[in-house]
C-alpha positions in Angstrom: 51.2 26.1 85.3 54.7 27.2 86.5 56.9 24.2 87.1 59.6 26.0 89.0 60.9 29.5 89.9 64.7 29.9 90.0 67.4 32.5 90.5 69.0 33.9 87.3 72.0 35.9 88.6 71.6 38.4 91.4 68.7 40.4 90.1 66.6 38.2 87.9 64.5 35.1 88.2 62.9 32.8 85.6 59.7 31.0 85.7 60.0 27.5 84.1 56.9 26.2 82.5 58.4 23.0 81.2 60.7 21.7 78.5 58.1 21.2 75.7 57.5 23.9 73.0 53.8 24.0 72.2 50.9 26.4 72.0 49.3 25.4 75.4 52.5 26.0 77.4 53.3 29.2 75.5 49.7 30.5 76.1 50.3 30.1 79.8 53.6 32.0 79.6 51.6 34.8 77.9 48.9 34.8 80.6 51.5 35.3 83.3 53.4 37.9 81.3 50.2 40.0 80.9 49.1 39.5 84.5 52.4 40.6 85.9 52.5 43.6 83.7 49.0 44.6 84.9 50.1 44.3 88.5 52.7 47.1 87.8 55.2 45.9 90.4 57.6 48.9 90.6 60.6 46.8 91.6 60.4 44.9 88.3 62.6 46.3 85.5 61.8 44.0 82.7 59.8 40.9 81.8 60.9 38.7 78.9 58.7 35.9 77.7 60.0 33.0 75.5 58.7 29.6 74.3 58.4 28.1 77.8 60.1 30.5 80.2 59.5 33.9 81.7 62.5 35.9 82.8 61.8 38.7 85.3 64.5 41.3 86.1 64.2 43.3 89.3 65.8 46.1 91.3 67.7 44.4 94.1 67.5 47.5 96.2 63.7 47.4 96.2 62.9 43.7 96.5 64.6 40.4 97.1 64.3 37.1 95.2 62.3 35.4 97.9 59.8 38.3 98.1 59.3 38.4 94.4 59.0 34.6 94.1 56.3 34.7 96.7 54.4 37.3 94.7 54.6 35.2 91.5 53.6 32.0 93.2 50.5 33.7 94.6 49.3 35.0 91.2 46.0 33.4 90.2 45.5 32.7 86.5 42.0 31.6 85.4 42.0 28.8 82.8 39.6 31.0 80.8 41.7 34.1 81.0 42.8 35.3 77.7 45.0 38.1 76.3 44.2 40.6 73.6 45.5 39.1 70.4 45.2 39.8 66.7 44.8 37.8 63.5 47.2 39.2 60.9 47.6 38.4 57.2 51.1 38.8 55.7 51.6 39.1 51.9 54.5 37.2 50.6 56.2 37.0 47.2 57.9 33.7 46.5 59.3 34.6 43.1 62.9 35.2 42.2 64.9 36.9 43.6 63.1 36.6 47.0 62.9 32.8 47.3 66.6 32.3 48.1 66.4 28.7 49.3 63.4 27.1 47.6 65.4 25.1 45.1 67.6 23.7 47.9 64.5 23.0 50.0 63.1 20.9 47.2 66.1 18.6 47.6 66.1 18.7 51.4 62.4 17.9 51.7 62.1 15.8 48.6 59.1 17.9 47.6 58.4 20.1 44.6 58.4 23.8 44.9 54.6 24.2 44.5 53.9 21.5 47.1 56.2 23.2 49.6 54.4 26.6 49.0 50.9 25.0 49.1 51.6 23.4 52.5 53.1 26.6 53.8 50.3 28.9 52.8 47.5 26.6 53.9 48.7 26.7 57.5 47.8 29.1 60.3 50.7 30.2 62.6 50.9 31.1 66.3 53.4 33.7 67.5 55.4 32.0 70.3 57.8 34.9 70.9 59.6 37.8 69.3 63.3 38.3 69.5 66.8 37.7 68.1 66.4 41.0 66.3 63.8 43.6 67.2 60.2 42.5 66.5 61.2 39.2 64.7 58.3 36.8 65.3 58.8 33.1 65.8 55.7 31.5 64.3 54.7 27.9 64.8 53.9 25.3 64.0 54.7 24.6 60.4 53.6 21.5 58.5 55.7 18.5 59.6 56.7 17.8 56.0 58.3 21.2 55.8 60.6 20.9 58.8 64.1 21.4 57.7 67.4 22.1 59.4 69.1 25.5 59.3 71.6 26.3 56.5 75.0 24.7 57.1 76.6 28.0 56.4 74.5 31.0 57.6 74.3 34.1 55.4 76.1 37.2 56.4 73.1 39.3 55.2 69.5 38.1 55.0 67.3 40.8 53.4 64.7 42.6 55.5 61.3 41.1 55.1 62.6 37.6 54.3 60.4 34.7 55.3 62.4 31.8 56.7 61.6 28.3 57.9 63.5 25.9 60.1 62.4 23.0 62.3 58.9 23.7 63.6 59.0 27.5 63.0 58.8 30.2 60.4 59.9 33.7 61.0 60.1 37.2 59.4 63.4 39.1 59.3 62.5 42.6 60.5 65.9 44.0 59.5 68.8 42.9 57.3 70.9 40.7 59.4 72.9 37.5 59.5 70.9 34.3 59.6 70.7 30.7 58.8 67.0 30.0 58.1 65.8 28.7 54.8 64.3 31.7 52.9 61.2 31.0 50.8 60.0 34.5 50.1 59.8 38.1 51.2 57.0 40.5 52.5 56.7 44.2 51.6 55.1 44.8 55.0 57.1 46.6 57.6 56.9 44.2 60.6 58.7 46.4 63.0 58.4 50.2 63.1 61.0 51.8 65.4 59.3 55.2 65.1 56.4 53.9 67.2 57.1 54.2 71.0 54.0 52.1 71.7 53.5 48.7 70.0 56.3 49.0 67.4 55.7 45.3 66.6 53.1 44.4 64.0 53.1 40.8 65.4 53.2 40.1 69.1 53.4 36.9 71.2 50.0 35.2 71.1 48.9 36.6 67.7 47.8 34.4 64.9 49.3 34.8 61.4 48.4 33.6 58.0 50.4 34.2 54.8 49.0 35.3 51.4 50.9 34.6 48.3 51.4 37.6 46.0 53.0 38.1 42.6 56.2 40.1 42.0 54.2 42.9 40.4 52.0 43.1 43.5 55.1 43.1 45.7 56.8 45.9 43.8 53.6 48.0 43.8 52.5 47.2 47.3 51.4 50.2 49.4 
C-alpha cells in the first residue's frame, strides 16, 4: 500500500502512497492513519493525512527516523479493515446572493445553471481530507462536466458556509477566508465547531457527503 517512506526534515517522515488522487488510495491513507493512532506511539507528535500522503511528526529525543520507519513498515493492514465513517447530508441554498459564481460557471462549462445544479446535487461525495482552514473538507469526485479551473483572481473574502467547486473537488468554507474556488451556494450548517475539543469537524476524512438544495426562506429560517 505504501510506496515509499522518506525523511521530511529532521523530525518528520512521510508515507508516499503514490501520485494518483482517488478513493482507493485515499482509503488506504485513512486506514494507516487510524491504525497508527490506535497504536498510541508516544514518540509521535502529530499525524497529518492528505490525498495520497501521510506525514508523521515525531520527537527526535525519543525515536529516530529509522526506528519509526521500521515500525510503520511492519504495520499490518487488512484489506477488509475499515474505519468509522459517517454519511452526512448538507443543506445548500443556491439562490442570490449565495451563488456568487454560477453565472460565470455557465460560461466556463457551457452549461445552463439548472443543469450545473442538477449534476452537482445528484452526486455523492467522498471526503479525501480536511485542511487549508480548520475543518474545511475536500470532497470528491464531482461530475466530470463540472470540473472548472479556479478563479483567475481569488477573492479576499469568501463567506463562511460557501460551497465551492474546482477541478475534481467541491469544498465548504468553514470560516470567512480568502479563496479562489467557484462558489455555487452556501450552507447554514456549522461545519466546524471550535468549542468542541473532541471531533470539532462535522465532516472527517473518509466520510460520505450528499448535498440537499434548499430555498432562501429555508436557509434564513434554518435551525
